[in-house]
C-alpha positions as CSV (number, residue, x, y, z in Angstrom):
1,X,35.8,-69.9,49.9
2,X,35.6,-73.0,52.1
3,X,36.6,-71.1,55.2
4,X,33.7,-68.8,54.8
5,X,31.3,-71.7,54.3
6,X,32.6,-73.4,57.4
7,X,32.2,-70.2,59.4
8,X,28.6,-69.8,58.2
9,X,27.8,-73.4,59.0
10,X,29.4,-73.1,62.5
11,X,27.4,-69.9,63.1
12,X,24.2,-71.6,62.0
13,X,24.9,-74.6,64.3
14,X,25.7,-72.3,67.2
15,X,22.4,-70.4,66.7
16,X,20.5,-73.8,66.6
17,X,22.1,-74.8,69.9
18,X,21.3,-71.5,71.5
19,X,17.7,-71.7,70.3
20,X,17.3,-75.3,71.6
21,X,18.8,-74.2,75.0
22,X,16.3,-71.3,75.2
23,X,13.4,-73.7,74.3
24,X,14.6,-76.2,76.9
25,X,14.9,-73.6,79.6
26,X,11.3,-72.5,78.8
27,X,10.1,-76.1,79.0
28,X,11.7,-76.5,82.4
29,X,10.2,-73.3,83.6
30,X,6.7,-74.3,82.3
31,X,7.0,-77.8,83.9
32,X,8.1,-76.2,87.2
33,X,5.0,-73.9,87.1
34,X,2.7,-76.8,86.4
35,X,4.2,-78.9,89.2
36,X,4.1,-76.1,91.8
37,X,0.7,-74.6,91.0
38,X,-2.2,-77.0,91.1
39,X,-4.8,-74.2,90.6
40,X,-3.7,-72.9,87.2
41,X,-5.9,-70.9,85.0
42,X,-5.9,-69.5,81.4
43,X,-7.9,-67.1,79.3
44,X,-10.2,-68.9,76.9
45,X,-11.2,-67.8,73.3
46,X,-14.0,-65.6,74.8
47,X,-11.6,-63.7,77.0
48,X,-12.9,-65.4,80.2
49,X,-10.7,-66.9,82.8
50,X,-11.0,-70.7,83.2
51,X,-9.4,-73.1,85.6
52,X,-7.2,-75.9,84.2
53,X,-8.5,-79.2,85.6
54,X,-6.2,-81.7,87.4
55,X,-6.4,-84.3,84.6
56,X,-5.4,-81.7,82.0
57,X,-2.6,-80.3,84.3
58,X,-1.2,-83.9,84.7
59,X,-1.3,-84.4,80.9
60,X,0.5,-81.1,80.4
61,X,3.2,-82.1,82.8
62,X,3.6,-85.5,81.1
63,X,3.9,-83.8,77.7
64,X,6.5,-81.3,79.0
65,X,8.5,-84.1,80.5
66,X,8.4,-86.1,77.3
67,X,9.5,-83.0,75.3
68,X,12.4,-82.4,77.8
69,X,13.5,-86.1,77.4
70,X,13.3,-86.0,73.6
71,X,14.8,-82.7,72.9
72,X,16.8,-81.6,75.9
73,X,18.6,-84.8,77.0
């Protein structure tokens, strides 16, 4: 049934759009966090807290902006 196929394809496309919107919202949130918090930290493989250096923070912001431009318009 062609109608059933169209409906399934439309549903799959809708799900892809929703997933992309969620990912873009997360990217925007991550970028905002990076921009507004110069003293970020993370837990390393040993379970210890370590500070993210300014160079790495800037690189992370650049990458987030590139991903937003490429995938989120």
